[in-house]
C-alpha positions in Angstrom: -3.1 15.9 -28.9 -5.3 17.6 -31.7 -6.2 20.9 -30.1 -7.2 22.5 -33.4 -10.0 20.0 -33.8 -12.1 20.1 -30.5 -14.3 17.4 -31.6 -11.8 14.8 -32.4 -11.4 11.7 -30.5 -7.7 12.5 -29.5 -8.8 16.1 -28.2 -12.0 16.3 -26.5 -11.5 17.9 -22.9 -13.2 15.7 -20.0 -15.1 17.4 -17.4 -14.3 17.2 -13.8 -16.3 17.3 -10.5 -15.0 17.3 -6.9 -16.2 15.4 -3.9 -14.6 17.3 -0.8 -15.3 15.6 2.9 -14.3 17.4 5.8 -14.5 17.7 9.6 -13.2 20.2 11.9 -10.3 22.1 10.5 -11.5 25.2 8.8 -8.2 26.6 8.1 -7.0 23.4 6.4 -10.3 23.3 4.5 -10.2 26.8 3.4 -6.6 26.5 2.1 -7.3 23.3 0.1 -10.6 24.6 -1.5 -9.0 28.0 -2.3 -6.1 26.4 -3.9 -8.5 24.6 -6.2 -10.9 27.4 -6.9 -7.8 29.5 -7.9 -7.5 27.5 -11.1 -11.1 26.0 -11.4 -13.6 28.5 -10.3 -16.4 27.2 -11.8 -15.9 23.5 -11.8 -18.8 21.9 -9.6 -17.8 21.1 -6.1 -19.4 19.2 -3.4 -18.5 19.8 0.2 -19.7 17.1 2.7 -19.3 17.8 6.4 -18.6 14.7 8.1 -20.7 15.5 11.1 -18.3 18.4 11.7 -18.1 22.2 10.7 -20.9 24.1 8.7 -19.6 25.0 5.4 -22.8 26.4 4.0 -21.3 29.6 3.4 -19.6 28.1 0.5 -22.8 27.3 -1.4 -23.2 28.7 -4.7 -24.1 28.1 -8.4 -21.1 25.8 -8.7 -20.7 24.5 -5.2 -23.0 22.2 -3.4 -23.3 21.5 0.5 -24.2 18.5 2.6 -23.8 17.9 6.1 -24.1 14.4 7.6 -25.5 13.5 11.0 -23.0 10.6 11.3 -19.4 10.4 11.1 -17.4 8.2 8.8 -13.8 9.0 9.8 -12.6 9.1 13.4 -14.4 8.6 16.6 -17.2 10.2 18.7 -20.9 9.6 19.7 -22.1 9.7 16.1 -19.0 7.8 14.5 -19.3 4.4 12.9 -17.0 1.5 14.2 -14.2 0.9 11.8 -14.9 -1.9 9.1 -18.5 -1.4 9.8 -20.2 -2.3 6.3 -22.8 0.5 6.9 -20.1 2.9 7.3 -18.6 2.1 3.7 -22.4 2.1 2.2 -22.6 5.7 3.7 -19.3 6.9 2.4 -20.1 5.5 -1.2 -23.4 6.9 -1.0 -21.9 10.3 -0.3 -19.7 10.0 -3.3 -22.5 8.8 -5.6 -24.7 11.5 -4.5 -21.6 14.0 -5.4 -21.3 12.4 -8.9 -24.9 12.8 -9.4 -24.9 16.6 -8.3 -21.9 17.3 -10.7 -22.8 15.5 -13.6 -19.2 15.1 -14.9 -16.9 12.7 -16.7 -14.6 12.5 -13.9 -14.5 13.1 -10.1 -11.6 14.0 -8.0 -11.4 13.3 -4.1 -10.5 16.4 -2.5 -9.0 16.4 1.1 -8.1 19.2 3.5 -4.4 18.3 3.0 -4.4 18.8 -0.7 -2.7 21.7 -2.6 -3.7 22.2 -6.0 -0.7 24.2 -7.3 -1.3 24.5 -10.9 -4.2 24.2 -13.5 -4.3 20.8 -15.4 -6.3 19.3 -18.2 -7.7 15.7 -18.3 -6.3 14.9 -21.8 -6.9 11.3 -21.7 -9.4 8.5 -20.7 -8.6 6.4 -17.6 -10.6 4.3 -15.0 -9.1 5.7 -11.9 -6.0 7.1 -11.2 -3.7 8.1 -7.9 -0.4 8.0 -6.5 2.0 5.2 -7.0 3.7 5.0 -3.6 2.3 2.7 -1.1 0.9 -0.8 -2.1 -1.8 -2.8 -0.7 -1.2 -5.9 1.3 -0.2 -9.0 -0.5 -3.3 -10.8 0.9 -5.6 -8.3 -1.0 -3.6 -8.7 -4.2 -4.0 -12.7 -4.0 -7.5 -11.9 -3.1 -8.2 -9.7 -6.3 -6.4 -11.8 -8.6 -8.6 -15.1 -7.3 -11.9 -13.2 -7.5 -11.0 -11.3 -11.0 -8.4 -13.6 -12.7 -6.4 -10.5 -13.0 -3.2 -9.2 -12.0 -2.9 -5.6 -10.7 0.0 -3.6 -9.6 -1.7 -3.1 -6.3 -1.4 0.6 -5.3 -3.0 1.7 -2.4 -4.8 4.4 -4.3 -7.6 6.6 -3.9 -6.4 9.2 -1.4 -6.8 13.1 -1.9 -6.0 14.4 -5.2 -7.1 10.8 -7.0 -9.7 10.8 -9.7 -12.1 8.1 -11.1 -14.5 7.9 -14.0 -17.7 8.9 -12.6 -19.8 6.3 -14.6 -17.8 3.3 -12.7 -19.2 4.3 -9.3 -22.7 5.3 -10.4 -23.4 2.6 -13.1 -22.0 -0.2 -10.7 -23.1 1.0 -7.4 -25.3 -1.7 -6.6 -22.8 -4.3 -7.5 -20.0 -2.3 -5.4 -22.6 -2.4 -2.3 -23.2 -6.3 -3.1 -19.3 -6.8 -3.0 -19.0 -4.8 0.2 -21.3 -7.2 1.9 -19.9 -10.2 0.3 -16.5 -9.7 0.7 -15.9 -7.4 3.7 -16.0 -9.8 6.3 -13.1 -11.8 4.8 -11.0 -8.6 4.2 -11.6 -7.4 7.8 -10.3 -10.7 9.2 -7.0 -9.9 7.6 -7.2 -6.3 9.1 -6.7 -5.0 5.6 -9.1 -2.3 5.5 -8.4 0.3 8.2 -10.0 3.3 6.7 -13.2 4.6 4.9 -11.9 5.2 1.6 -8.6 5.1 0.1 -7.4 1.5 -0.2 -11.1 0.3 0.0 -12.1 2.3 -3.0 -9.5 1.0 -4.9 -10.2 -2.7 -4.0 -14.0 -2.0 -5.2 -12.8 -0.5 -8.5 -10.2 -3.5 -9.3 -13.1 -5.9 -8.1 -15.1 -4.7 -11.2 -11.9 -5.3 -13.1 -11.1 -1.6 -13.7 -7.3 -0.4 -14.2 -5.2 1.9 -11.9 -3.4 4.8 -13.8 -0.3 6.4 -11.8 -1.6 9.9 -11.9 0.3 12.2 -14.1 -1.3 15.1 -12.0 -0.4 14.0 -8.6 3.0 14.5 -8.7 3.8 17.1 -6.1 4.3 19.8 -8.8 0.7 20.1 -10.1 -1.0 18.4 -7.0 0.5 18.0 -3.7 -0.8 15.3 -1.3 -0.1 15.4 1.7 0.5 19.2 2.4 0.6 19.6 6.1 0.9 23.4 6.5 -2.5 23.6 8.2 -3.5 19.9 8.6 
């Protein structure tokens, strides 16, 4: 990396924003938020209450707060049923709003069980990056190959600590929603998608032809997920 020449193609710091959705666990939220802020006090950060706790006290010049009147994760009077297309649209709309608020090159998915242990730099371009542990179901991998003509390693993907290039979601939002409506029924029949984000966001990015990177940051030393001390 050519740090002596900050305008070089090789060395030009990418900017990072954060999307953090939380429900009812203020202690875990505070730990995760503080672990990030210790190293990145001015990075733009969006807190989205999933019809849960009030986090308005965290609002600042560098922190945005939103609260939904419906719940995406879990159950309850205001919760969506699993595999409901409107649920996914709501979730992706929240992330798109966060992207537009932060106006950064990349976004990080923060969760209440993420522990940011060390500062890090985004020193390379990538589409989206996450852990390389669990894999998507073989049916989904076949489905993605049939639809795109490409082979993917098929890592489950976009959990806490994962990151993606903001423009992928913002510029392709209408196409992502169209794909949700077009393919969700087929995927749901196979019981592939059991949660709002995570694997589903990976699938949406792959359907657009984007590649998954095994994250060099989400390695337990820099970013740890899961961290279950308070969660």
